[in-house]
N, CA, C and O atoms as a DFTB+ gen file, in Angstrom:
516 C
 N C O
     1  1      12.524      32.846     -19.107
     2  2      12.346      31.407     -19.108
     3  2      12.153      30.939     -17.660
     4  3      12.937      31.299     -16.782
     5  1      11.131      30.152     -17.419
     6  2      10.878      29.675     -16.057
     7  2      11.738      28.452     -15.758
     8  3      12.047      27.656     -16.645
     9  1      12.112      28.323     -14.501
    10  2      12.975      27.221     -14.087
    11  2      12.263      26.276     -13.129
    12  3      12.906      25.502     -12.421
    13  1      10.962      26.340     -13.109
    14  2      10.183      25.493     -12.209
    15  2       8.988      24.933     -12.972
    16  3       8.554      25.519     -13.964
    17  1       8.449      23.793     -12.512
    18  2       7.295      23.214     -13.185
    19  2       6.002      23.907     -12.759
    20  3       5.919      24.472     -11.669
    21  1       5.029      23.859     -13.602
    22  2       3.694      24.311     -13.231
    23  2       3.004      23.193     -12.467
    24  3       3.322      22.017     -12.648
    25  1       2.068      23.560     -11.622
    26  2       1.352      22.558     -10.834
    27  2       0.680      21.537     -11.748
    28  3       0.678      20.344     -11.443
    29  1       0.118      21.986     -12.849
    30  2      -0.550      21.085     -13.795
    31  2       0.421      20.035     -14.333
    32  3       0.026      18.898     -14.591
    33  1       1.684      20.412     -14.502
    34  2       2.694      19.458     -14.972
    35  2       2.994      18.409     -13.899
    36  3       3.173      17.231     -14.208
    37  1       3.047      18.841     -12.649
    38  2       3.257      17.901     -11.547
    39  2       2.100      16.913     -11.453
    40  3       2.305      15.713     -11.270
    41  1       0.878      17.436     -11.581
    42  2      -0.298      16.556     -11.552
    43  2      -0.284      15.568     -12.701
    44  3      -0.591      14.392     -12.508
    45  1       0.066      16.023     -13.887
    46  2       0.085      15.156     -15.063
    47  2       1.093      14.032     -14.884
    48  3       0.824      12.889     -15.253
    49  1       2.249      14.348     -14.321
    50  2       3.270      13.321     -14.075
    51  2       2.763      12.298     -13.064
    52  3       2.904      11.093     -13.269
    53  1       2.169      12.782     -11.969
    54  2       1.601      11.874     -10.960
    55  2       0.533      10.984     -11.567
    56  3       0.518       9.776     -11.329
    57  1      -0.356      11.569     -12.347
    58  2      -1.449      10.809     -12.946
    59  2      -0.937       9.747     -13.911
    60  3      -1.516       8.666     -14.008
    61  1       0.136      10.046     -14.619
    62  2       0.728       9.084     -15.550
    63  2       1.291       7.878     -14.786
    64  3       1.081       6.732     -15.184
    65  1       1.998       8.143     -13.704
    66  2       2.568       7.076     -12.878
    67  2       1.450       6.247     -12.249
    68  3       1.505       5.018     -12.259
    69  1       0.439       6.919     -11.703
    70  2      -0.669       6.207     -11.060
    71  2      -1.449       5.350     -12.054
    72  3      -1.838       4.227     -11.733
    73  1      -1.677       5.870     -13.251
    74  2      -2.394       5.111     -14.279
    75  2      -1.621       3.853     -14.645
    76  3      -2.209       2.780     -14.781
    77  1      -0.321       3.974     -14.804
    78  2       0.506       2.804     -15.127
    79  2       0.459       1.794     -13.990
    80  3       0.398       0.590     -14.240
    81  1       0.486       2.263     -12.741
    82  2       0.400       1.356     -11.592
    83  2      -0.911       0.577     -11.619
    84  3      -0.908      -0.652     -11.546
    85  1      -2.026       1.286     -11.724
    86  2      -3.335       0.627     -11.661
    87  2      -3.558      -0.311     -12.847
    88  3      -4.275      -1.303     -12.721
    89  1      -2.959      -0.011     -13.981
    90  2      -3.121      -0.853     -15.171
    91  2      -2.187      -2.061     -15.140
    92  3      -2.604      -3.171     -15.470
    93  1      -0.936      -1.860     -14.749
    94  2       0.071      -2.906     -14.880
    95  2       0.437      -3.614     -13.578
    96  3       0.617      -4.832     -13.574
    97  1       0.547      -2.888     -12.494
    98  2       1.033      -3.461     -11.238
    99  2      -0.104      -3.989     -10.365
   100  3       0.013      -5.072      -9.793
   101  1      -1.180      -3.251     -10.258
   102  2      -2.269      -3.618      -9.349
   103  2      -2.813      -5.030      -9.583
   104  3      -2.978      -5.762      -8.607
   105  1      -3.101      -5.453     -10.814
   106  2      -3.629      -6.820     -10.994
   107  2      -2.664      -7.898     -10.490
   108  3      -3.083      -8.866      -9.855
   109  1      -1.390      -7.726     -10.774
   110  2      -0.394      -8.691     -10.314
   111  2      -0.248      -8.626      -8.793
   112  3      -0.086      -9.655      -8.138
   113  1      -0.305      -7.432      -8.243
   114  2      -0.213      -7.261      -6.796
   115  2      -1.369      -7.965      -6.096
   116  3      -1.162      -8.625      -5.077
   117  1      -2.564      -7.837      -6.620
   118  2      -3.728      -8.506      -6.021
   119  2      -3.527     -10.019      -6.014
   120  3      -3.839     -10.679      -5.023
   121  1      -3.012     -10.570      -7.102
   122  2      -2.733     -12.013      -7.154
   123  2      -1.747     -12.421      -6.064
   124  3      -1.947     -13.427      -5.383
   125  1      -0.692     -11.643      -5.902
   126  2       0.331     -11.957      -4.897
   127  2      -0.214     -11.813      -3.477
   128  3       0.126     -12.602      -2.596
   129  1      -1.055     -10.809      -3.257
   130  2      -1.645     -10.627      -1.929
   131  2      -2.531     -11.805      -1.564
   132  3      -2.559     -12.221      -0.406
   133  1      -3.252     -12.347      -2.528
   134  2      -4.082     -13.527      -2.290
   135  2      -3.191     -14.727      -1.968
   136  3      -3.500     -15.501      -1.062
   137  1      -2.088     -14.884      -2.703
   138  2      -1.137     -15.967      -2.400
   139  2      -0.597     -15.822      -0.984
   140  3      -0.408     -16.821      -0.290
   141  1      -0.346     -14.593      -0.548
   142  2       0.180     -14.323       0.779
   143  2      -0.822     -14.711       1.867
   144  3      -0.422     -15.089       2.969
   145  1      -2.116     -14.623       1.568
   146  2      -3.131     -14.995       2.552
   147  2      -4.304     -14.046       2.667
   148  3      -5.254     -14.329       3.398
   149  1      -4.262     -12.926       1.961
   150  2      -5.388     -11.995       1.997
   151  2      -6.583     -12.608       1.284
   152  3      -6.434     -13.391       0.346
   153  1      -7.753     -12.243       1.739
   154  2      -9.009     -12.705       1.140
   155  2      -9.768     -11.477       0.646
   156  3      -9.605     -10.372       1.163
   157  1     -10.600     -11.701      -0.366
   158  2     -11.460     -10.638      -0.881
   159  2     -12.886     -10.920      -0.409
   160  3     -13.568     -11.773      -0.978
   161  1     -13.343     -10.209       0.630
   162  2     -14.702     -10.458       1.133
   163  2     -15.766     -10.253       0.059
   164  3     -16.780     -10.951       0.047
   165  1     -15.542      -9.308      -0.832
   166  2     -16.479      -9.034      -1.910
   167  2     -15.699      -9.082      -3.230
   168  3     -14.968      -8.142      -3.540
   169  1     -15.839     -10.154      -4.007
   170  2     -15.097     -10.281      -5.259
   171  2     -15.359      -9.149      -6.254
   172  3     -14.561      -8.918      -7.162
   173  1     -16.465      -8.454      -6.082
   174  2     -16.767      -7.328      -6.966
   175  2     -15.951      -6.086      -6.614
   176  3     -15.914      -5.118      -7.374
   177  1     -15.297      -6.127      -5.449
   178  2     -14.436      -5.029      -5.015
   179  2     -13.056      -5.635      -4.710
   180  3     -12.692      -5.795      -3.545
   181  1     -12.295      -5.969      -5.755
   182  2     -11.042      -6.692      -5.550
   183  2      -9.953      -5.894      -4.840
   184  3      -8.978      -6.483      -4.376
   185  1     -10.087      -4.581      -4.742
   186  2      -9.048      -3.768      -4.118
   187  2      -9.249      -3.564      -2.613
   188  3      -8.533      -2.773      -1.999
   189  1     -10.206      -4.262      -2.019
   190  2     -10.419      -4.253      -0.569
   191  2     -10.238      -5.686      -0.089
   192  3     -10.983      -6.583      -0.484
   193  1      -9.234      -5.893       0.772
   194  2      -8.880      -7.243       1.188
   195  2      -8.723      -7.317       2.700
   196  3      -8.526      -6.305       3.373
   197  1      -8.816      -8.554       3.226
   198  2      -8.704      -8.784       4.667
   199  2      -7.842     -10.018       4.913
   200  3      -7.905     -11.003       4.177
   201  1      -7.039      -9.935       5.963
   202  2      -6.204     -11.038       6.410
   203  2      -6.467     -11.215       7.897
   204  3      -6.460     -10.237       8.644
   205  1      -6.703     -12.459       8.345
   206  2      -7.006     -12.717       9.753
   207  2      -5.909     -13.563      10.391
   208  3      -5.435     -14.535       9.803
   209  1      -5.511     -13.177      11.607
   210  2      -4.575     -13.989      12.385
   211  2      -5.326     -15.209      12.912
   212  3      -6.431     -15.075      13.436
   213  1      -4.744     -16.381      12.779
   214  2      -5.410     -17.606      13.236
   215  2      -5.571     -17.653      14.748
   216  3      -6.633     -18.033      15.240
   217  1      -4.555     -17.280      15.480
   218  2      -4.580     -17.414      16.938
   219  2      -5.497     -16.409      17.624
   220  3      -6.072     -16.714      18.669
   221  1      -5.641     -15.212      17.051
   222  2      -6.367     -14.147      17.746
   223  2      -7.599     -13.639      17.005
   224  3      -8.439     -12.959      17.594
   225  1      -7.711     -13.962      15.729
   226  2      -8.758     -13.419      14.846
   227  2      -8.620     -11.917      14.607
   228  3      -9.530     -11.299      14.056
   229  1      -7.486     -11.315      15.016
   230  2      -7.245      -9.917      14.686
   231  2      -7.133      -9.792      13.176
   232  3      -6.745     -10.741      12.494
   233  1      -7.472      -8.621      12.656
   234  2      -7.574      -8.445      11.211
   235  2      -6.599      -7.404      10.673
   236  3      -6.216      -6.458      11.360
   237  1      -6.215      -7.617       9.418
   238  2      -5.440      -6.648       8.659
   239  2      -6.293      -6.291       7.450
   240  3      -6.615      -7.152       6.630
   241  1      -6.655      -5.020       7.345
   242  2      -7.482      -4.541       6.234
   243  2      -6.571      -3.833       5.239
   244  3      -5.834      -2.917       5.605
   245  1      -6.624      -4.259       3.982
   246  2      -5.808      -3.652       2.937
   247  2      -6.720      -3.031       1.899
   248  3      -7.688      -3.649       1.455
   249  1      -6.402      -1.797       1.512
   250  2      -7.165      -1.096       0.476
   251  2      -6.202      -0.523      -0.546
   252  3      -5.234       0.154      -0.201
   253  1      -6.482      -0.805      -1.803
   254  2      -5.735      -0.176      -2.884
   255  2      -6.620       0.941      -3.404
   256  3      -7.640       0.702      -4.051
   257  1      -6.208       2.162      -3.109
   258  2      -6.992       3.334      -3.460
   259  2      -6.372       4.045      -4.663
   260  3      -5.350       3.609      -5.192
   261  1      -6.982       5.112      -5.075
   262  2      -6.510       5.842      -6.244
   263  2      -5.084       6.369      -6.069
   264  3      -4.294       6.342      -7.012
   265  1      -4.752       6.849      -4.861
   266  2      -3.450       7.459      -4.638
   267  2      -2.601       6.764      -3.585
   268  3      -1.488       7.212      -3.308
   269  1      -3.088       5.694      -2.996
   270  2      -2.293       5.013      -1.975
   271  2      -2.810       3.597      -1.718
   272  3      -3.929       3.232      -2.080
   273  1      -1.950       2.831      -1.084
   274  2      -2.313       1.500      -0.588
   275  2      -2.178       1.581       0.921
   276  3      -1.124       1.961       1.431
   277  1      -3.228       1.229       1.639
   278  2      -3.171       1.290       3.097
   279  2      -3.398      -0.094       3.688
   280  3      -4.147      -0.912       3.153
   281  1      -2.726      -0.327       4.808
   282  2      -2.951      -1.536       5.600
   283  2      -3.221      -1.068       7.017
   284  3      -2.438      -0.324       7.607
   285  1      -4.347      -1.519       7.550
   286  2      -4.713      -1.181       8.920
   287  2      -4.865      -2.462       9.717
   288  3      -5.398      -3.458       9.229
   289  1      -4.388      -2.418      10.951
   290  2      -4.552      -3.527      11.885
   291  2      -5.785      -3.244      12.731
   292  3      -5.980      -2.124      13.204
   293  1      -6.615      -4.265      12.918
   294  2      -7.793      -4.117      13.783
   295  2      -7.749      -5.177      14.872
   296  3      -7.766      -6.377      14.596
   297  1      -7.691      -4.709      16.121
   298  2      -7.745      -5.609      17.265
   299  2      -9.205      -5.989      17.471
   300  3     -10.032      -5.117      17.738
   301  1      -9.531      -7.241      17.357
   302  2     -10.922      -7.677      17.357
   303  2     -11.613      -7.397      18.696
   304  3     -12.744      -6.910      18.715
   305  1     -10.955      -7.693      19.797
   306  2     -11.615      -7.507      21.102
   307  2     -11.848      -6.040      21.449
   308  3     -12.934      -5.672      21.897
   309  1     -10.843      -5.208      21.247
   310  2     -10.977      -3.802      21.644
   311  2     -11.562      -2.933      20.537
   312  3     -12.070      -1.844      20.803
   313  1     -11.491      -3.412      19.295
   314  2     -11.970      -2.624      18.172
   315  2     -10.974      -1.575      17.698
   316  3     -11.235      -0.863      16.729
   317  1      -9.827      -1.475      18.381
   318  2      -8.802      -0.497      18.004
   319  2      -8.330      -0.751      16.573
   320  3      -8.103      -1.893      16.172
   321  1      -8.188       0.328      15.818
   322  2      -7.676       0.257      14.450
   323  2      -6.430       1.130      14.369
   324  3      -6.429       2.277      14.815
   325  1      -5.365       0.566      13.790
   326  2      -4.084       1.273      13.705
   327  2      -3.568       1.189      12.275
   328  3      -3.491       0.103      11.700
   329  1      -3.216       2.334      11.706
   330  2      -2.597       2.367      10.389
   331  2      -1.170       1.861      10.526
   332  3      -0.374       2.423      11.278
   333  1      -0.845       0.789       9.789
   334  2       0.513       0.248       9.876
   335  2       1.279       0.382       8.560
   336  3       2.477       0.105       8.512
   337  1       0.598       0.804       7.494
   338  2       1.274       0.969       6.213
   339  2       0.448       1.881       5.309
   340  3      -0.771       1.744       5.204
   341  1       1.140       2.811       4.662
   342  2       0.486       3.704       3.707
   343  2       1.483       3.956       2.579
   344  3       2.413       4.750       2.720
   345  1       1.276       3.278       1.479
   346  2       2.188       3.363       0.345
   347  2       1.626       4.356      -0.662
   348  3       0.513       4.194      -1.163
   349  1       2.413       5.380      -0.948
   350  2       1.971       6.376      -1.919
   351  2       2.889       6.439      -3.139
   352  3       2.597       7.160      -4.094
   353  1       3.987       5.700      -3.119
   354  2       4.926       5.684      -4.239
   355  2       4.485       4.624      -5.241
   356  3       4.868       3.460      -5.128
   357  1       3.690       5.023      -6.209
   358  2       3.193       4.079      -7.211
   359  2       4.200       3.859      -8.338
   360  3       3.874       3.234      -9.347
   361  1       5.408       4.363      -8.174
   362  2       6.459       4.092      -9.126
   363  2       7.179       2.779      -8.828
   364  3       8.021       2.344      -9.615
   365  1       6.858       2.144      -7.702
   366  2       7.496       0.880      -7.338
   367  2       6.852      -0.269      -8.102
   368  3       5.691      -0.188      -8.502
   369  1       7.614      -1.338      -8.300
   370  2       7.069      -2.516      -8.975
   371  2       6.366      -3.425      -7.969
   372  3       6.392      -3.169      -6.765
   373  1       5.746      -4.475      -8.465
   374  2       4.973      -5.393      -7.629
   375  2       5.823      -5.976      -6.508
   376  3       5.388      -6.035      -5.358
   377  1       7.035      -6.406      -6.844
   378  2       7.906      -7.030      -5.853
   379  2       8.208      -6.072      -4.700
   380  3       8.145      -6.470      -3.536
   381  1       8.535      -4.821      -5.007
   382  2       8.870      -3.853      -3.961
   383  2       7.661      -3.512      -3.098
   384  3       7.784      -3.380      -1.880
   385  1       6.498      -3.370      -3.719
   386  2       5.279      -3.075      -2.955
   387  2       4.954      -4.249      -2.033
   388  3       4.647      -4.059      -0.856
   389  1       5.024      -5.452      -2.575
   390  2       4.727      -6.645      -1.783
   391  2       5.717      -6.778      -0.624
   392  3       5.317      -7.083       0.500
   393  1       6.991      -6.554      -0.888
   394  2       8.021      -6.631       0.143
   395  2       7.737      -5.634       1.264
   396  3       7.877      -5.967       2.441
   397  1       7.344      -4.429       0.910
   398  2       7.050      -3.400       1.906
   399  2       5.823      -3.767       2.740
   400  3       5.828      -3.601       3.960
   401  1       4.780      -4.261       2.088
   402  2       3.573      -4.673       2.823
   403  2       3.900      -5.793       3.804
   404  3       3.460      -5.761       4.953
   405  1       4.668      -6.778       3.358
   406  2       5.027      -7.903       4.228
   407  2       5.867      -7.421       5.409
   408  3       5.645      -7.859       6.538
   409  1       6.823      -6.531       5.169
   410  2       7.646      -6.003       6.262
   411  2       6.784      -5.273       7.283
   412  3       6.994      -5.417       8.488
   413  1       5.820      -4.494       6.815
   414  2       4.941      -3.754       7.729
   415  2       4.098      -4.701       8.572
   416  3       3.968      -4.516       9.782
   417  1       3.534      -5.705       7.935
   418  2       2.709      -6.671       8.670
   419  2       3.564      -7.460       9.651
   420  3       3.168      -7.644      10.802
   421  1       4.729      -7.931       9.216
   422  2       5.593      -8.725      10.079
   423  2       6.085      -7.920      11.271
   424  3       6.117      -8.437      12.388
   425  1       6.466      -6.671      11.059
   426  2       6.939      -5.828      12.148
   427  2       5.832      -5.621      13.185
   428  3       6.093      -5.644      14.388
   429  1       4.616      -5.422      12.722
   430  2       3.496      -5.248      13.652
   431  2       3.177      -6.563      14.356
   432  3       2.962      -6.588      15.568
   433  1       3.148      -7.653      13.594
   434  2       2.819      -8.977      14.140
   435  2       3.840      -9.415      15.187
   436  3       3.469      -9.923      16.246
   437  1       5.122      -9.220      14.892
   438  2       6.179      -9.688      15.789
   439  2       6.410      -8.773      16.985
   440  3       6.641      -9.249      18.096
   441  1       6.349      -7.449      16.762
   442  2       6.795      -6.512      17.791
   443  2       5.765      -5.468      18.210
   444  3       5.974      -4.761      19.196
   445  1       4.661      -5.358      17.481
   446  2       3.673      -4.336      17.794
   447  2       4.186      -2.936      17.494
   448  3       3.782      -1.965      18.135
   449  1       5.082      -2.839      16.513
   450  2       5.713      -1.575      16.147
   451  2       5.424      -1.302      14.674
   452  3       5.469      -2.209      13.842
   453  1       5.128      -0.046      14.366
   454  2       4.884       0.341      12.978
   455  2       6.224       0.495      12.275
   456  3       7.072       1.279      12.699
   457  1       6.406      -0.253      11.205
   458  2       7.615      -0.205      10.382
   459  2       7.713       1.170       9.715
   460  3       6.689       1.784       9.416
   461  1       8.913       1.649       9.485
   462  2       9.113       2.956       8.855
   463  2       8.850       2.835       7.350
   464  3       9.773       2.802       6.536
   465  1       7.583       2.773       7.020
   466  2       7.183       2.575       5.627
   467  2       7.416       3.813       4.767
   468  3       7.496       3.700       3.544
   469  1       7.524       4.969       5.365
   470  2       7.771       6.184       4.588
   471  2       9.196       6.156       4.026
   472  3       9.394       6.335       2.824
   473  1      10.179       5.932       4.891
   474  2      11.567       5.868       4.417
   475  2      11.773       4.706       3.452
   476  3      12.551       4.818       2.505
   477  1      11.089       3.605       3.682
   478  2      11.253       2.417       2.840
   479  2      10.755       2.636       1.415
   480  3      11.102       1.868       0.518
   481  1       9.954       3.663       1.194
   482  2       9.453       3.947      -0.154
   483  2      10.432       4.765      -0.975
   484  3      10.213       4.966      -2.169
   485  1      11.510       5.244      -0.361
   486  2      12.521       6.037      -1.064
   487  2      11.872       7.203      -1.804
   488  3      11.944       7.303      -3.029
   489  1      11.245       8.071      -1.039
   490  2      10.493       9.187      -1.601
   491  2      11.339      10.431      -1.856
   492  3      10.809      11.541      -1.903
   493  1      12.636      10.257      -2.019
   494  2      13.459      11.420      -2.291
   495  2      12.939      12.112      -3.539
   496  3      12.656      11.475      -4.554
   497  1      12.821      13.412      -3.440
   498  2      12.319      14.188      -4.577
   499  2      13.510      14.690      -5.380
   500  3      14.357      15.428      -4.876
   501  1      13.553      14.277      -6.623
   502  2      14.624      14.711      -7.502
   503  2      14.172      15.960      -8.243
   504  3      12.991      16.122      -8.551
   505  1      15.098      16.814      -8.517
   506  2      14.772      18.004      -9.296
   507  2      14.890      17.641     -10.778
   508  3      15.984      17.631     -11.343
   509  1      13.756      17.345     -11.391
   510  2      13.719      16.944     -12.796
   511  2      13.566      18.146     -13.711
   512  3      13.644      18.021     -14.933
   513  1      13.351      19.287     -13.128
   514  2      12.988      20.444     -13.943
   515  2      14.147      21.306     -14.171
   516  3      14.030      22.332     -14.840
């Protein structure tokens, strides 16, 4: 009797969680991101969003991808782009994802420091097998 999962089982579990996220959480998350201030430059691509600082015109680019949500800061004058958030835990609900995105943006906006978004996702791996 084996005491470990097969890779296919791990993939199936991930795919189940991701499918539930994209079906149930993503639409609500997009609504909340728009309320927060993000804009959709192309309404036909609702998972790509931009937020601009009023004082500097610096940009925050947000992408909801198949396996992660990323937020990148772009300094308009220098063109520098910095990853400030990469969420891969699609088991979180809308509130937790939104809270994490806001913390990452605020930490960068206030201090120019990347928030510890990895630890904040509580990615502890439990032995379910």
